[in-house]
C-alpha positions in Angstrom: -15.8 5.0 -3.9 -12.9 2.6 -3.1 -9.3 3.3 -3.7 -6.0 1.5 -3.1 -2.5 3.0 -2.6 1.0 1.6 -2.3 3.2 3.7 0.0 6.4 4.9 -1.7 9.7 5.4 0.0 9.3 9.2 0.4 6.5 8.5 2.9 8.2 5.8 4.9 7.5 6.1 8.7 4.9 8.9 8.2 1.8 9.0 10.4 -1.2 7.5 8.7 -3.4 10.6 9.3 -0.8 12.9 7.8 -0.3 10.7 4.8 -4.1 10.6 4.3 -4.3 14.4 4.2 -1.4 14.5 1.7 -3.3 12.2 -0.6 -6.9 13.1 -0.1 -6.9 16.7 1.1 -7.9 18.6 4.3 -9.8 15.8 6.0 -11.0 16.6 9.5 -9.2 14.5 12.2 -12.6 13.4 13.6 -13.6 11.9 10.2 -10.3 10.1 9.9 -10.8 8.6 13.4 -14.3 7.6 12.6 -13.4 6.0 9.3 -10.6 4.0 10.9 -12.9 2.8 13.7 -15.4 1.6 11.1 -12.6 -0.4 9.4 -13.0 1.6 6.1 -9.3 2.4 6.1 -7.0 -0.6 6.3 -3.2 -1.1 6.1 -2.2 -4.5 4.6 -5.8 -5.6 5.3 -5.6 -4.7 9.0 -7.4 -2.1 11.1 -4.9 0.5 12.6 -5.0 3.8 14.5 -4.4 7.2 13.1 -1.0 7.4 14.7 0.2 4.2 12.9 3.5 4.7 11.1 3.2 3.5 7.5 6.1 1.8 5.8 7.4 1.6 2.2 5.3 -0.7 0.1 2.4 -0.9 2.6 -0.9 -1.3 0.9 -3.6 1.2 2.0 -7.2 0.4 1.2 -9.9 3.0 1.6 -13.6 1.9 1.3 -16.8 4.0 0.6 -15.2 7.4 0.8 -16.3 10.4 -1.4 -12.9 11.5 -2.7 -14.3 14.1 -5.0 -16.0 15.9 -2.1 -12.8 16.0 0.0 -10.6 17.0 -2.9 -12.8 20.0 -3.6 -12.5 21.1 0.0 -8.7 21.3 -0.1 -7.4 24.6 1.1 -6.5 27.3 -1.4 -2.8 27.9 -1.2 -1.5 31.4 -0.3 0.1 33.1 -3.2 2.8 35.3 -1.8 4.2 38.4 -3.5 7.9 38.7 -4.2 8.1 41.3 -1.5 6.6 38.9 1.1 9.0 36.1 0.0 12.0 38.4 0.2 11.1 39.8 3.6 10.8 36.3 5.0 14.1 35.2 3.4 15.7 38.1 5.2 14.7 36.5 8.5 16.8 33.4 7.9 19.4 32.7 10.6 21.0 29.6 8.9 20.6 28.0 5.5 22.3 24.6 5.0 21.8 21.5 2.8 19.2 20.0 5.0 17.2 22.7 6.7 16.8 26.5 7.3 16.4 28.3 10.6 14.6 31.6 10.7 13.5 34.2 13.2 9.8 33.9 12.5 7.7 37.1 12.7 4.6 37.3 14.9 1.3 37.1 13.1 2.2 34.5 10.5 1.1 30.8 10.7 3.4 27.9 9.9 0.8 26.2 7.8 -2.4 27.4 6.1 -5.8 26.5 7.5 -9.4 27.6 7.7 -8.6 30.5 10.0 -5.2 31.5 8.5 -4.2 32.0 4.9 -0.8 33.6 5.0 1.8 30.9 6.1 5.4 30.0 6.0 5.1 26.8 4.1 3.4 28.4 1.1 5.8 31.4 1.2 9.0 29.2 1.2 7.5 26.9 -1.4 7.8 29.8 -3.8 11.3 30.8 -2.6 14.4 30.0 -4.7 15.9 28.5 -1.6 13.4 25.6 -2.0 13.5 25.5 -5.8 12.9 21.9 -6.9 12.2 20.7 -3.4 9.5 21.4 -0.8 9.7 22.8 2.8 8.7 20.6 5.7 7.6 21.9 9.1 9.1 19.8 11.9 7.6 21.5 15.0 4.9 24.0 16.1 5.1 27.6 16.8 1.9 29.6 17.5 0.9 32.2 14.9 1.4 35.1 17.3 4.7 33.7 18.7 7.9 35.0 17.2 11.4 33.5 17.2 13.4 30.4 16.2 11.7 28.2 13.7 13.1 25.3 11.6 12.0 24.0 8.2 13.5 20.9 6.6 14.5 20.6 3.0 13.9 16.9 2.6 11.7 14.2 4.1 14.7 12.3 5.7 15.8 15.4 7.7 12.1 16.2 8.5 11.7 12.8 10.0 14.9 13.0 12.0 14.2 16.5 13.4 10.6 15.5 14.2 11.9 12.5 16.1 14.3 14.7 18.0 11.4 17.0 19.0 9.3 14.0 20.0 12.1 12.4 22.1 12.7 15.8 23.8 16.2 16.0 22.5 15.6 19.5 21.2 16.1 22.0 24.0 14.0 25.2 23.6 14.2 28.4 25.5 11.4 31.0 25.4 11.2 34.5 26.8 8.0 36.1 27.9 6.9 39.4 29.6 4.0 38.6 31.9 1.8 40.7 34.1 2.6 41.1 37.8 5.5 39.9 39.9 6.3 36.2 40.0 6.9 35.1 43.6 9.6 32.5 42.9 12.7 33.3 40.9 13.3 29.7 39.7 11.3 26.5 39.7 9.2 24.0 37.7 5.6 24.1 36.7 3.8 20.8 36.6 0.2 21.0 35.3 -2.7 19.0 34.0 -3.7 21.0 31.0 -7.2 20.6 29.5 -8.0 20.8 25.8 -11.0 19.6 23.7 -10.9 17.5 20.6 -14.3 17.3 18.8 -16.0 17.9 22.1 -14.0 15.3 24.0 -12.1 16.5 27.1 -8.4 15.6 27.1 -6.1 16.1 30.1 -2.4 16.3 29.3 0.6 16.5 31.7 2.7 19.6 31.1 6.2 20.4 32.6 8.3 23.6 32.2 11.3 24.9 34.1 11.5 28.7 34.6 13.9 31.4 35.7 13.0 35.0 36.4 15.4 37.4 34.6 14.0 40.6 36.0 10.8 41.7 37.7 9.0 44.4 39.6 5.5 44.9 40.9 4.1 45.5 37.5 5.7 42.9 35.2 8.1 40.0 35.0 10.6 38.9 32.3 10.7 35.1 32.5 12.9 32.5 30.7 11.0 29.2 30.2 12.2 25.8 29.0 9.3 23.5 28.2 10.0 19.8 28.9 6.8 18.7 27.3 5.3 20.2 24.1 1.6 20.8 24.7 -0.5 23.2 22.7 -0.3 26.7 24.2 1.6 25.2 27.1 3.5 28.2 28.3 0.6 30.6 27.8 -1.7 28.3 29.8 0.8 27.7 32.6 1.3 31.4 33.2 -2.4 32.1 33.0 -3.0 29.3 35.6 -0.8 31.1 38.1 -2.4 34.5 37.4 0.4 36.0 35.4 -0.8 35.9 31.8 1.5 37.1 29.0 1.1 40.6 27.8 -0.8 40.7 24.5 -2.4 37.3 25.1 -6.1 37.7 24.2 -7.0 34.1 24.7 -5.4 33.4 28.1 -5.8 36.7 30.0 -5.7 36.9 33.8 -8.3 39.0 35.7 -5.5 41.0 37.4 -3.5 41.6 34.2 -2.9 45.1 33.0 -5.8 47.0 31.3 -3.4 48.2 28.7 -3.7 46.0 25.7 -0.7 45.0 23.5 -1.0 44.4 19.9 1.6 41.7 20.0 1.9 38.6 22.1 5.0 39.0 24.3 6.2 35.4 23.8 9.4 34.8 21.9 11.2 31.5 21.0 14.7 32.7 21.9 16.9 29.7 21.5 17.0 26.1 20.2 19.7 23.5 20.8 20.1 20.0 19.4 22.7 17.5 18.2 22.9 15.5 14.9 25.6 13.0 14.3 27.6 14.3 17.4 27.5 17.8 15.9 26.0 20.5 18.2 23.6 23.1 16.8 22.6 26.2 18.7 20.4 29.0 17.2 19.3 32.2 18.8 16.7 34.7 17.5 17.0 38.4 18.5 14.0 39.7 20.2 11.6 41.9 18.2 11.6 45.7 18.6 8.1 45.7 20.1 9.4 43.3 22.8 12.3 45.6 23.6 9.9 48.6 23.7 7.7 46.9 26.3 10.8 45.8 28.4 11.8 49.5 28.5 8.2 50.6 29.3 8.0 48.1 32.2 11.5 48.9 33.3 12.8 45.4 32.8 16.4 44.6 31.8 17.6 41.9 29.4 21.2 41.2 28.6 21.5 39.2 25.4 
């Protein structure tokens, strides 16, 4: 089946792969890449890459694609109860005309997927705060990571904030409790992190500055400020030096404590950025389970 689209102004400057998913459904990235390479998706009659930024009034042509099959595979949205909606609204740190900031709970995804149903986008889509509008996620935060998270209320703000994150003009601070005692109290980690995309090995540069806030022979409380934004960056970097984060079941050091923790001890503590010369700074108080482990490990944190 062939289909043509004209890009409207609400999608201006959106990545082509994201736009395709919004129109067709949950299409695997590998299929998008393959279809683009075959020239079956064209913008203004030209072959482009998945990262191409579409513009208002661009003509998108898609050839020989089974739309019905993909549409039927669209994920089923999470239908939150009023109690779930209210409990997440209570986590909001700031609510203004353009975005909200909340202290995200551990164990909840930002967006729905094949492995996760409960998610913030579907929850806030049903909230009165977003009545008549839709929430936009502008950055990533792992399902098991708690802390500061931002959702935009309109596409313009979403594009602006996404650009700030991409240009590294949003300064993030994380706290983690990791196993063992870090040797250096301050420094910078520079790593080549490996990930796989459809079986293809990809190596990415990762940079993080760190500062030890307290430590002993059993555990370390470390403050981390990622310069790059790689997937699982902080978790991987601590794992690489043999000091995995308590509660991390994926990146677990051999010398880490045998005591398992239900929660991942990684918290997005602070975010700073500037819009139109106005400074924004948001902090998210650490969860009770985080404080409990600090006490158990005899670590001090002055917030």
